[in-house]
N, C-alpha and C positions, 0 to 999 in steps of 0.2 A: 043580863046577858052573861055573864061569866067572864071573868078576867082571863081565863085560860085560853079562850078562842083568839083573842086579840094578839097575844104574844106569838102564837103559832103562825097567824097570817103575817105578822110583821117579819118573822124569821123567814118565811117563804119568799116574801118580797125582797128581803135583803139578799138572800142567796141567789134569787133569780137575777137581781141586778148585778151581782158579782160575775155571773157567767157572761152576760151580754149587756153592756152598759148602754149602747146606743139603740140597738134594735132587738126585737124579740127573736128567740131561737128559731121560730118558724119562718122568719124572713131570710134565712140563709139561701133559700132557693133563688132569690133575686140575683145573686152573683152570677149564676149561670146565664140568666137572661141578659145581664149586662155584657157578658163576653160575646154572646150571639149578636147583641146590638152593636157592639164595637166592630165585630167582623162584618156586619152588614154595612156599617158606615164606611169601613175600609174598602169594601167591594164597590160601594157607590162612588167613592173618590177615585178608585182605579178605573172604573167605567168612564167617568167624566174625563179623566186625564187621557184615557185611550181615545175618546172621541175628539178631544182637542188635538191630540197628537196626529190623528188621521187627517186633520185639516192642514197640518204643517207638512210641506212637501219634503223638506230635508229629513225630518224625523220619520216620516213615512218611508222614505227611501232607506234610511238606516235600519228601520225595523224589518223591511223586506230583505235586506242583505243579511241581517242576523238570522232570520227564519230560513233563508236559502242555505247559508253556511251551516247552520245547525242541522238541517235536514241531510245535507251532504255528509257531515261528520257522523251523524247517527247511522246512516246507511253503511258507511265504511266500518264503523265500530261493530255493527251487527254482523257484517260479513266476516270481519276478523274474529268475532266471538264464535261464529259457526265453524270457521276453519280451525281455531284453537281447540274447541271441544271435539271436533272430528279427529284431530291429531291425538288428543288424549285417549279417546276411545280406541283408536287404532293401535296405540302403544299398549293399552290394556289387553286388546285382542291378541297381540303378539305374545304378551306375557302368558295369557291363558293357552295359546297354541303351544308354547314351549312346555308348559305344565302338562298339556295333553300328550305331547311326545314322550315326556318323562313317565307319565302314568301308563302309556302304551308299553313302554319297556318293562315296567313292573307287572303289567297285566300279562304280557307275553311270557314273562318268567313265572307266572302264576303266584306272584307275591300278594296281589290285591285283586278284588273283584272288578267287574265291569262298571259298577256304579260311579266310581271316582273318574274313570275315563270318560264316561258319558257326560258327567257334570262339567268336566274341563272342556270337552268339545262344544257342548251347548253354550257355555259362557264365552268361549272364543268366537263362535258364530254370532252370538247376540251382540257382543261388543263390536265385532267387525261390521255388522249391519248398522249399528248406531253411528259408527265412524264414517262409513261410506255414505249413508243417507245425509249426514251433516254436510259432507263435502258436496253432494249433489244439490242440496238445498242452497248452499252458498253459491254454487255455479248458476243455478236458476235465478237467484236474486241479482247476480252481477250483470246479467244480460238485460238490456233495455226493453 
């Protein structure tokens, strides 16, 4: 059989073992399965803990209080978000309105065309709409 074949196979085995000593390179996919398995185990533990907590009256009351408080803070935070974004949009609309007034002066003096004036007016109206609709939505959400 030739002595040249044996050393090549020996060298391949040696280099393969240097890359991955414990498992074959094809077995790397098992790590992803292990992570999913660990997540499933964690989910099962959480589910069992939740079921056990549901049987405990004190823990059940605490969880109910946490959910109610979180829901209340969430609604207040969302309303605040709507009002702050509405204010930002209205400030931007005022800025565009001031730019429209400035462009109207230039347009009236025939320094610029009507395009810049139209863009400033459209931007002012668009941002005013965004700001007002944000405040309207905040008002609708605040009513029970």
